[in-house]
N, CA, C and O of each residue as an XYZ file, in Angstrom:
720
protein
N      -4.387     -8.375    -24.111
C      -4.676     -8.816    -22.962
C      -6.257     -9.372    -22.869
O      -7.099     -8.640    -23.389
N      -6.606    -10.308    -22.398
C      -8.004    -10.746    -21.986
C      -8.629    -10.380    -21.045
O      -8.163    -10.583    -19.924
N      -9.455     -9.948    -21.149
C     -10.531     -9.728    -19.759
C     -10.461    -10.286    -18.675
O     -10.456     -9.552    -17.687
N     -10.404    -11.338    -18.534
C      -9.892    -12.086    -17.106
C      -8.270    -11.421    -17.286
O      -7.856    -10.974    -16.216
N      -7.654    -11.333    -18.017
C      -6.171    -11.355    -17.611
C      -5.980     -9.674    -17.129
O      -5.212     -9.193    -16.296
N      -6.844     -9.115    -17.875
C      -6.656     -7.531    -17.253
C      -6.862     -7.579    -15.981
O      -5.991     -7.020    -15.316
N      -8.167     -8.305    -15.107
C      -8.779     -8.075    -13.674
C      -7.596     -8.663    -12.764
O      -7.267     -8.027    -11.763
N      -6.845    -10.062    -13.144
C      -5.369    -10.294    -12.537
C      -4.639     -9.865    -12.474
O      -3.796    -10.141    -11.620
N      -4.471     -8.672    -13.569
C      -3.725     -7.867    -13.364
C      -3.983     -6.440    -12.928
O      -2.957     -5.771    -12.802
N      -4.599     -6.109    -12.789
C      -4.897     -5.011    -11.391
C      -5.210     -5.708     -9.942
O      -5.280     -4.995     -8.941
N      -5.377     -6.984     -9.871
C      -5.483     -7.667     -8.391
C      -3.840     -7.958     -7.969
O      -3.401     -7.941     -6.819
N      -2.972     -8.258     -9.363
C      -1.625     -8.227     -9.158
C      -0.283     -7.482     -8.199
O       0.628     -7.669     -7.393
N      -1.259     -6.210     -9.300
C      -0.430     -4.606     -8.332
C      -0.876     -4.008     -7.903
O      -0.719     -2.792     -8.011
N      -1.933     -4.775     -6.952
C      -2.631     -3.848     -6.360
C      -1.762     -3.630     -5.268
O      -2.229     -2.572     -4.846
N      -0.607     -3.967     -4.355
C       0.113     -3.620     -3.606
C       0.258     -2.268     -3.823
O      -0.153     -1.306     -3.174
N       1.079     -2.360     -5.107
C       1.455     -0.993     -5.841
C       0.399     -0.122     -5.628
O       0.606      0.922     -5.010
N      -0.485     -0.342     -5.965
C      -1.976      1.128     -6.233
C      -1.707      1.465     -4.904
O      -1.309      2.611     -4.694
N      -1.889      0.449     -3.660
C      -2.525      0.753     -2.450
C      -1.693      1.712     -2.345
O      -2.173      2.830     -2.153
N      -0.065      1.553     -2.446
C       0.953      2.340     -1.608
C       0.639      3.772     -2.383
O       0.459      4.868     -1.852
N       0.626      3.469     -3.681
C       0.164      5.046     -4.573
C      -0.734      5.972     -4.472
O      -0.894      7.112     -4.909
N      -1.518      4.938     -3.525
C      -2.807      5.636     -3.610
C      -2.564      6.495     -1.631
O      -3.108      7.534     -1.256
N      -1.813      5.791     -0.968
C      -1.445      6.241      0.528
C      -0.787      7.428      0.208
O      -1.051      8.514      0.724
N       0.447      7.143     -1.013
C       0.911      8.693     -0.952
C       0.459      9.774     -1.456
O       1.184     10.769     -1.434
N      -0.783      9.835     -2.002
C      -1.412     10.613     -2.493
C      -2.367     11.280     -1.000
O      -2.295     12.362     -0.418
N      -3.200     10.098     -0.783
C      -4.554     10.314     -0.182
C      -3.948     10.706      1.274
O      -4.319     11.720      1.865
N      -3.113      9.930      1.724
C      -2.877      9.640      3.632
C      -3.617      9.323      4.277
O      -3.538      9.807      5.406
N      -4.900      8.245      3.985
C      -5.766      7.971      4.542
C      -6.129      6.331      4.085
O      -6.746      6.078      3.050
N      -5.658      5.323      4.996
C      -6.024      3.887      4.348
C      -7.342      3.822      4.060
O      -7.703      3.182      3.073
N      -8.061      4.330      4.698
C      -9.864      3.801      4.434
C     -10.343      4.768      2.877
O     -11.173      4.339      2.075
N      -9.556      6.203      2.710
C     -10.080      6.717      1.363
C      -8.886      6.087      0.551
O      -9.360      5.847     -0.559
N      -7.560      5.702      0.574
C      -7.360      4.620     -0.469
C      -7.887      3.343     -1.073
O      -7.949      3.064     -2.271
N      -8.224      2.677     -0.128
C      -9.509      1.511     -0.131
C     -10.547      1.709     -1.096
O     -10.726      1.160     -2.183
N     -11.224      2.633     -0.475
C     -12.779      3.286     -1.289
C     -12.137      3.789     -3.055
O     -12.791      3.488     -4.053
N     -10.815      4.556     -3.145
C     -10.551      4.396     -4.143
C     -10.051      3.267     -4.878
O     -10.342      3.173     -6.070
N      -9.276      2.327     -4.275
C      -9.101      1.362     -4.869
C      -9.979      0.320     -5.900
O      -9.769     -0.320     -6.931
N     -11.165      0.583     -4.891
C     -12.391     -0.157     -5.252
C     -12.720      0.261     -6.676
O     -12.435     -0.232     -7.767
N     -13.659      1.707     -6.176
C     -13.386      2.375     -7.586
C     -13.116      2.191     -8.645
O     -13.848      1.888     -9.587
N     -11.573      2.424     -8.593
C     -10.502      2.137     -9.854
C     -11.105     -0.037    -10.003
O     -11.271     -0.435    -11.156
N     -11.238     -0.641     -9.331
C     -11.560     -1.805    -10.063
C     -12.717     -1.466    -10.817
O     -12.764     -1.824    -11.994
N     -13.679     -0.816    -10.301
C     -15.155     -0.787    -10.593
C     -15.098     -0.949    -12.186
O     -15.565     -1.825    -12.913
N     -14.112      0.596    -12.563
C     -14.099      1.112    -13.581
C     -13.087     -0.073    -14.681
O     -13.291     -0.269    -15.879
N     -12.025     -0.705    -13.833
C     -11.168     -1.938    -14.575
C     -12.116     -3.180    -14.831
O     -11.745     -3.964    -15.705
N     -12.844     -3.342    -14.423
C     -14.007     -4.343    -14.426
C     -15.394     -3.875    -15.758
O     -15.812     -4.610    -16.652
N     -15.707     -2.830    -15.532
C     -16.226     -2.255    -16.491
C     -16.085     -2.282    -18.223
O     -16.844     -2.311    -19.193
N     -14.461     -2.251    -17.922
C     -13.894     -2.046    -19.152
C     -13.323     -3.616    -19.637
O     -13.332     -3.958    -20.820
N     -12.965     -4.259    -18.829
C     -12.973     -5.504    -19.277
C     -13.855     -6.417    -19.347
O     -13.516     -7.594    -19.474
N     -15.401     -5.967    -19.263
C     -16.400     -6.774    -19.719
C     -16.877     -6.366    -20.591
O     -17.266     -7.184    -21.425
N     -17.087     -4.972    -20.842
C     -17.634     -3.612    -21.538
C     -17.147     -4.472    -23.055
O     -16.110     -5.061    -23.360
N     -18.420     -4.217    -23.778
C     -18.441     -4.839    -25.530
C     -17.362     -4.079    -26.104
O     -16.582     -4.810    -26.714
N     -17.028     -2.766    -26.116
C     -16.063     -1.837    -26.608
C     -15.156     -1.601    -26.116
O     -14.596     -0.528    -26.341
N     -14.433     -2.919    -24.865
C     -12.752     -3.353    -24.511
C     -11.940     -3.310    -25.914
O     -12.205     -3.850    -26.989
N     -11.077     -2.649    -25.607
C     -10.114     -2.561    -26.343
C      -8.845     -3.452    -25.521
O      -8.815     -3.783    -24.335
N      -7.667     -3.744    -26.775
C      -6.687     -4.524    -26.156
C      -6.031     -3.248    -25.268
O      -6.021     -2.066    -25.612
N      -5.304     -4.019    -23.615
C      -4.514     -2.721    -23.227
C      -3.238     -3.624    -23.428
O      -3.342     -4.845    -23.550
N      -1.830     -2.855    -23.462
C      -0.498     -3.829    -24.003
C      -0.038     -3.303    -22.419
O       0.902     -4.058    -22.171
N      -0.167     -2.636    -21.535
C       0.853     -2.299    -20.092
C      -0.149     -1.923    -18.934
O      -0.164     -0.835    -18.359
N      -1.045     -3.066    -18.662
C      -1.957     -3.492    -17.525
C      -1.580     -2.391    -16.267
O      -2.450     -1.705    -15.731
N      -0.369     -2.349    -15.950
C       0.329     -1.757    -14.791
C       0.109     -0.326    -14.991
O      -0.589      0.253    -14.159
N       0.575      0.299    -15.922
C       0.509      1.351    -16.799
C      -0.683      2.108    -16.573
O      -0.825      3.136    -15.911
N      -1.777      1.235    -17.424
C      -3.205      1.655    -17.154
C      -3.993      1.629    -16.187
O      -4.818      2.537    -16.083
N      -3.941      0.556    -15.209
C      -4.635      0.728    -14.118
C      -3.844      1.690    -13.415
O      -4.641      2.277    -12.683
N      -2.558      2.220    -13.229
C      -1.976      3.314    -12.431
C      -2.413      4.273    -12.816
O      -2.251      5.196    -12.019
N      -3.296      4.725    -14.349
C      -3.965      6.126    -14.593
C      -5.453      6.170    -14.047
O      -6.050      7.081    -13.472
N      -5.934      4.675    -14.472
C      -7.685      4.890    -13.352
C      -7.172      5.121    -12.217
O      -7.278      6.258    -11.758
N      -6.541      4.181    -11.537
C      -6.542      4.880     -9.978
C      -5.655      6.609     -9.679
O      -5.547      7.150     -8.579
N      -5.275      7.008    -10.650
C      -4.566      8.231    -10.808
C      -5.597      9.009    -10.505
O      -5.594      9.790     -9.554
N      -6.756      8.806    -11.473
C      -7.954     10.041    -11.605
C      -8.554      9.575    -10.709
O      -8.612     10.518     -9.920
N      -9.236      8.465    -10.106
C      -9.915      8.391     -9.182
C      -9.455      8.752     -8.061
O     -10.419      9.123     -7.391
N      -8.316      8.870     -7.361
C      -7.392      9.502     -6.411
C      -7.844     11.060     -6.682
O      -8.602     11.549     -5.844
N      -7.450     11.839     -7.750
C      -7.779     13.090     -8.107
C      -9.422     13.637     -8.147
O      -9.946     14.750     -8.112
N      -9.796     12.596     -8.214
C     -11.369     13.072     -8.611
C     -11.839     13.268     -6.432
O     -12.367     14.113     -5.709
N     -11.267     12.020     -6.291
C     -11.683     12.196     -4.550
C     -10.753     13.623     -4.266
O     -11.347     14.687     -4.089
N      -9.403     13.566     -4.241
C      -8.403     14.709     -3.573
C      -9.821     15.793     -4.108
O     -10.776     15.998     -3.360
N      -9.732     16.282     -5.249
C     -10.687     17.257     -5.531
C     -12.449     17.265     -4.839
O     -13.077     18.318     -4.729
N     -12.855     16.296     -4.552
C     -14.403     16.294     -4.276
C     -14.262     16.429     -2.235
O     -15.236     16.540     -1.491
N     -13.140     16.386     -1.894
C     -12.942     16.440     -0.547
C     -12.078     18.232     -0.248
O     -11.816     18.734      0.844
N     -11.957     18.513     -0.914
C     -11.062     20.032     -0.908
C     -12.421     20.737     -1.003
O     -12.735     21.384     -0.004
N     -13.181     20.726     -1.911
C     -14.480     21.379     -1.659
C     -15.569     20.440     -0.446
O     -16.182     21.236      0.266
N     -15.702     19.815     -0.309
C     -16.347     19.274      1.227
C     -15.747     19.480      2.368
O     -16.422     19.038      3.298
N     -14.286     20.198      2.852
C     -14.082     20.119      3.474
C     -13.638     21.662      3.503
O     -13.430     22.187      4.597
N     -13.506     22.322      2.431
C     -12.779     23.473      2.299
C     -11.457     23.775      2.704
O     -11.032     24.820      3.196
N     -10.627     22.307      2.325
C      -8.847     22.708      1.941
C      -8.175     22.338      0.654
O      -8.678     21.938     -0.396
N      -6.997     22.548      0.952
C      -6.565     22.166     -0.293
C      -6.608     21.207     -0.782
O      -7.164     20.450      0.014
N      -6.327     20.622     -1.780
C      -5.668     18.971     -2.586
C      -4.415     19.021     -2.438
O      -3.976     20.113     -2.799
N      -3.472     18.165     -1.984
C      -1.963     17.675     -2.545
C      -1.675     18.460     -3.852
O      -2.302     18.370     -4.908
N      -0.424     19.382     -3.534
C       0.098     19.925     -4.363
C       0.697     19.317     -5.488
O       1.551     18.431     -5.437
N       0.199     19.846     -6.546
C       0.568     19.459     -7.942
C       1.978     18.997     -8.130
O       2.231     18.130     -8.966
N       2.820     19.489     -7.455
C       4.449     19.213     -7.959
C       4.345     17.411     -7.054
O       4.600     16.313     -7.548
N       3.981     17.673     -5.947
C       4.181     16.154     -4.779
C       3.196     15.115     -5.661
O       3.588     13.948     -5.635
N       2.455     15.269     -6.134
C       1.568     14.485     -7.317
C       2.710     13.873     -8.377
O       3.106     12.708     -8.335
N       3.170     14.894     -9.351
C       3.886     14.809     -9.818
C       4.857     13.697    -10.012
O       4.877     12.840    -10.895
N       5.815     13.928     -8.806
C       6.685     12.986     -7.812
C       6.722     11.433     -7.472
O       7.608     10.578     -7.502
N       5.210     11.442     -7.094
C       4.246     10.391     -6.367
C       4.479      9.669     -7.840
O       5.026      8.566     -7.841
N       4.073     10.272     -9.097
C       3.959      9.851     -9.880
C       4.782      8.689    -10.782
O       4.522      7.617    -11.327
N       6.255      9.820    -10.544
C       7.434      9.676    -10.848
C       7.716      8.228    -10.576
O       7.785      7.260    -11.334
N       7.876      8.370     -9.123
C       8.482      7.008     -8.208
C       7.432      6.128     -8.258
O       7.477      5.435     -7.241
N       6.468      5.813     -8.991
C       5.428      4.861     -9.229
C       6.135      4.249    -10.240
O       6.877      3.281    -10.075
N       5.851      4.959    -11.575
C       6.671      4.689    -12.464
C       7.870      3.780    -12.576
O       7.908      2.659    -13.083
N       9.363      4.836    -11.710
C      10.495      4.256    -11.394
C      10.670      2.983    -10.856
O      11.774      2.445    -10.945
N       9.458      2.262    -10.150
C       9.071      1.142     -9.253
C       9.736     -0.111    -10.361
O       9.116     -0.171    -11.423
N      10.202     -0.501    -10.306
C      11.049     -1.805    -11.388
C      10.910     -3.134    -10.205
O      11.321     -4.291    -10.293
N      10.346     -2.614     -9.372
C      10.517     -4.901     -8.770
C      10.176     -5.324     -8.868
O       8.954     -5.206     -8.772
N      10.705     -6.303     -9.165
C      10.160     -8.050     -9.453
C       8.881     -7.977     -7.964
O       8.817     -7.648     -6.780
N       8.098     -8.506     -9.014
C       6.928     -9.187     -8.193
C       7.346    -10.278     -6.692
O       7.034    -10.326     -5.502
N       8.342    -11.138     -7.782
C       8.703    -12.089     -7.382
C       9.981    -12.020     -6.300
O      10.321    -13.038     -5.698
N      10.541    -10.966     -6.135
C      11.179    -10.183     -5.250
C      10.307     -9.279     -3.891
O      10.845     -9.120     -2.795
N       8.985     -8.785     -4.199
C       8.242     -8.418     -3.171
C       7.664     -9.399     -2.735
O       7.017     -9.084     -1.736
N       7.552    -10.674     -3.042
C       7.284    -11.914     -2.186
C       7.892    -12.043     -1.538
O       7.698    -11.670     -0.381
N       8.879    -12.596     -1.904
C       9.869    -12.632     -0.913
C      10.455    -12.015     -0.109
O      11.507    -12.406      0.399
N       9.842    -10.849      0.180
C      10.135     -9.572      1.132
C       9.165     -9.836      1.972
O       9.463     -9.792      3.165
N       7.695    -10.192      1.580
C       7.110    -10.208      2.023
C       6.833    -11.709      3.077
O       6.340    -11.731      4.204
N       7.253    -12.670      2.393
C       7.621    -14.187      3.365
C       8.588    -14.025      4.580
O       8.539    -14.489      5.719
N       9.463    -13.228      3.968
C      10.538    -13.154      5.049
C      10.318    -12.014      6.440
O      10.899    -12.078      7.524
N       9.413    -11.111      6.049
C       8.894    -10.266      6.712
C       7.698    -10.887      7.797
O       7.866    -10.611      8.985
N       6.743    -11.547      7.496
C       6.020    -12.802      7.798
C       7.059    -13.469      8.745
O       6.939    -13.442      9.970
N       8.183    -14.126      8.030
C       8.670    -15.073      9.267
C       9.320    -14.030     10.468
O       9.218    -14.325     11.659
N       9.944    -12.881     10.047
C      10.326    -12.311     11.102
C       9.143    -11.565     12.094
O       9.385    -11.485     13.298
N       8.350    -11.230     11.761
C       7.264    -11.180     12.592
C       6.623    -12.640     13.567
O       6.465    -12.562     14.786
N       6.475    -13.250     13.181
C       6.175    -14.714     14.022
C       7.050    -14.643     15.061
O       6.579    -15.122     16.092
N       8.444    -14.105     15.186
C       9.508    -14.365     16.118
C       9.716    -13.007     17.285
O      10.615    -12.911     18.121
N       8.597    -12.042     17.031
C       8.050    -11.033     17.920
C       7.775    -11.731     19.131
O       7.240    -12.836     19.040
N       8.090    -11.207     20.384
C       7.918    -11.000     21.805
C       6.190    -10.724     21.497
O       5.847     -9.993     20.569
N       5.264    -11.349     22.323
C       3.754    -11.306     22.034
C       3.615     -9.731     22.361
O       2.709     -9.189     21.728
N       4.107     -9.169     22.950
C       3.495     -7.524     23.648
C       3.752     -6.731     22.200
O       2.847     -6.031     21.747
N       5.021     -6.867     21.492
C       5.351     -6.442     20.094
C       4.350     -6.733     19.055
O       4.075     -5.920     18.172
N       3.716     -8.085     19.180
C       3.219     -8.065     17.696
C       2.068     -8.492     17.964
O       1.566     -9.317     17.201
N       1.164     -7.917     19.426
C      -0.407     -7.418     19.651
C      -0.121     -5.862     19.152
O      -0.791     -5.528     18.175
N       0.983     -4.644     19.811
C       0.944     -3.424     19.266
C       1.041     -3.302     17.693
O       0.292     -2.490     17.148
N       1.738     -3.901     17.077
C       2.025     -4.463     15.567
C       0.655     -4.533     14.743
O       0.301     -3.825     13.801
N       0.104     -5.405     15.259
C      -1.469     -6.380     15.320
C      -2.234     -4.603     15.137
O      -2.662     -4.114     14.092
N      -2.198     -3.946     16.531
C      -3.421     -3.358     16.787
C      -3.294     -1.883     16.115
O      -4.173     -1.024     16.055
N      -1.954     -1.821     15.623
C      -1.908     -0.391     14.558
C      -2.012     -0.237     13.380
O      -2.719      0.641     12.885
N      -1.203     -1.214     12.602
C      -0.980     -1.702     11.437
C      -2.730     -2.257     10.442
O      -3.251     -1.966      9.365
N      -3.126     -3.334     11.846
C      -4.194     -3.909     11.025
C      -5.285     -3.155     11.830
O      -6.137     -2.566     11.165
N      -5.347     -3.111     12.974
C      -6.727     -2.400     13.459
C      -6.783     -0.574     13.563
O      -7.701      0.108     14.020
N      -5.643     -0.172     13.048
C      -5.162      1.179     13.408
C      -6.010      2.054     14.294
O      -6.868      2.932     14.209
N      -5.179      1.211     15.387
C      -5.131      1.752     16.448
C      -4.671      3.159     17.092
O      -3.723      3.658     16.487
N      -5.038      3.731     17.942
C      -4.128      4.717     18.103
C      -3.130      4.568     19.165
O      -3.310      3.601     19.905
N      -1.702      5.623     19.498
C      -0.994      5.033     20.149
C      -1.605      5.107     21.824
O      -1.171      4.523     22.817
N      -2.676      5.982     21.702
C      -2.902      6.242     23.167
C      -4.008      4.904     23.523
O      -4.156      4.402     24.637
N      -4.756      4.476     22.187
C      -5.165      3.150     22.628
C      -4.821      1.700     22.736
O      -5.502      0.757     23.140
N      -3.488      1.753     22.233
C      -2.677      0.547     22.093
C      -2.214      0.650     23.744
O      -2.373     -0.307     24.502
N      -1.642      1.901     24.170
C      -0.815      2.031     25.478
C      -1.891      1.556     26.257
O      -1.649      0.461     26.764
N      -3.353      2.177     26.597
C      -4.434      1.581     27.010
C      -4.124     -0.230     27.222
O      -3.828     -1.137     28.000
N      -4.433      0.121     25.989
C      -4.327     -2.012     26.015
C      -3.197     -2.866     26.656
O      -3.224     -3.911     27.306
N      -1.959     -1.855     26.144
C      -0.740     -3.116     26.896
C      -0.400     -2.159     28.329
O       0.648     -2.366     28.940
N      -1.187     -1.314     28.704
C      -0.540     -0.729     29.833
C       1.087      0.313     30.049
O       1.826      0.461     31.023
N       1.134      0.942     28.442
C       2.168      1.903     28.858
C       1.685      2.857     27.900
O       0.788      2.718     27.069
N       2.461      3.908     28.157
C       2.146      5.499     27.813
C       2.065      5.117     26.071
O       2.531      4.212     25.378
N       1.177      6.383     25.796
C       1.412      6.484     23.876
C       2.291      6.751     23.592
O       2.510      6.477     22.413
N       3.559      7.516     24.417
C       5.093      7.795     23.862
C       5.778      6.348     23.989
O       6.432      5.820     23.089
N       5.501      5.741     25.370
C       6.531      4.568     24.858
C       5.834      3.493     23.940
O       6.555      2.513     23.751
N       4.418      3.435     23.232
C       4.151      2.657     22.396
C       4.736      3.364     21.122
O       4.881      2.551     20.209
N       5.061      4.462     20.841
C       5.202      4.734     19.630
C       6.770      4.719     19.557
O       7.308      5.002     18.487
N       7.532      4.393     20.677
C       9.235      4.283     20.349
C       9.046      2.771     20.219
O       9.307      2.274     19.123
N       8.658      2.050     21.127
C       8.612      0.744     20.761
C       8.154     -0.042     19.032
O       8.548     -1.072     18.484
N       7.069      1.143     18.568
C       7.146      0.460     17.659
C       7.601      0.618     16.522
O       7.321      0.000     15.494
N       8.595      1.778     16.746
C       9.854      2.203     15.786
C      10.366      1.267     15.952
O      10.305      0.295     15.199
N      11.213      1.368     17.338
C      12.507     -0.087     17.769
C      11.730     -1.281     16.810
O      12.542     -1.485     15.908
N      10.538     -2.167     16.579
C      10.118     -3.067     16.128
C      10.043     -3.074     14.590
O      10.209     -4.120     13.961
N       9.810     -1.987     14.038
C      10.233     -1.844     12.609
C      11.340     -1.492     12.234
O      11.462     -1.431     11.010
N      12.333     -1.197     12.918
C      13.591     -1.163     12.982
C      14.487     -2.174     12.823
O      15.570     -2.116     12.239
N      13.637     -3.745     13.748
C      14.255     -4.908     14.332
C      13.793     -5.853     12.707
O      14.433     -6.576     11.943
N      12.355     -5.354     12.754
C      11.529     -5.927     11.169
C      12.705     -5.939      9.989
O      13.127     -6.835      9.258
N      12.969     -4.828     10.108
C      13.291     -4.406      8.709
C      14.965     -4.883      8.800
O      15.443     -4.929      7.667
N      15.706     -5.153      9.608
C      17.061     -5.525     10.012
C      16.600     -7.628      9.736
O      17.177     -8.481      9.062
N      15.768     -7.680     10.332
C      15.431     -9.231     10.297
C      15.398     -9.478      8.544
O      16.209    -10.237      8.014
N      14.552     -8.875      7.904
C      14.026     -8.969      6.538
C      15.053     -8.619      5.761
O      14.729     -8.889      4.605
N      15.673     -8.352      5.782
C      17.330     -7.582      5.187
C      18.363     -8.752      5.099
O      18.779     -9.126      4.003
N      18.839     -9.420      6.470
C      19.501    -10.597      6.733
C      18.653    -11.947      6.267
O      19.095    -13.093      6.183
N      17.491    -11.546      6.026
C      16.682    -13.066      5.660
C      17.029    -13.123      3.612
O      17.399    -14.099      2.958
N      16.762    -11.872      3.176
C      16.828    -11.585      1.898
C      18.147    -11.777      1.238
O      18.236    -12.127      0.061
N      19.515    -11.468      2.267
C      20.281    -11.825      1.737
C      21.062    -12.901      1.742
O      22.042    -13.135      1.035
N      20.342    -13.848      2.976
C      20.578    -15.367      2.271
C      20.094    -16.023      1.548
O      20.631    -16.938      0.924
N      19.202    -15.743      1.509
C      17.878    -16.672      0.189
C      19.041    -16.733     -0.795
O      20.076    -16.094     -0.980
N      18.317    -17.958     -1.442
C      19.429    -18.433     -2.810
C      18.250    -17.113     -4.475
O      17.023    -17.153     -4.387
N      18.601    -16.616     -5.126
C      18.402    -15.702     -6.178
C      18.102    -14.371     -5.132
O      17.359    -13.535     -5.646
N      18.463    -14.123     -4.057
C      18.466    -13.031     -3.560
C      18.262    -11.578     -3.571
O      19.384    -11.203     -3.911
N      17.685    -10.709     -3.448
C      17.503     -9.067     -4.431
C      19.088     -8.832     -3.914
O      19.507     -9.376     -2.892
N      19.792     -8.077     -4.632
C      21.010     -7.371     -4.376
C      20.611     -6.248     -3.527
O      21.453     -5.442     -3.131
């Protein structure tokens, strides 16, 4: 695999790696930082004079990401004097990542369906979703912005997620070449 291709593969699997990191560290900012650190390691390998060919970029990239995450968790554990994620949980997260054989084309169809479904949401729901998942706002902050209680926002977002899920599933079953 060529050096530019290795970098393209890392970026192609970025969503997988971010989901993997979120499962491990449960913090989006930390996951993004860890992914960036892993990307630096991959780029150094890809552009280094001692670059060896990589047969499975996803598996190799996952290992880089995993090591960066473990390094982060160890540092966080010392700094905050908290225990890191249980080793057995990390093993289960690893297995789930390795067992995920979802075709990237299927993921793209799912994402396209989600985008289309999201455009059909009423303005207030779309605003709450954007505040929560793009802006990482708390339920209290969203409630203040839309004139609802935090509990009402939480219930509304839960219903919205269910509606989006049902809409996406409905669209996917109607698409030619849809996922089973």
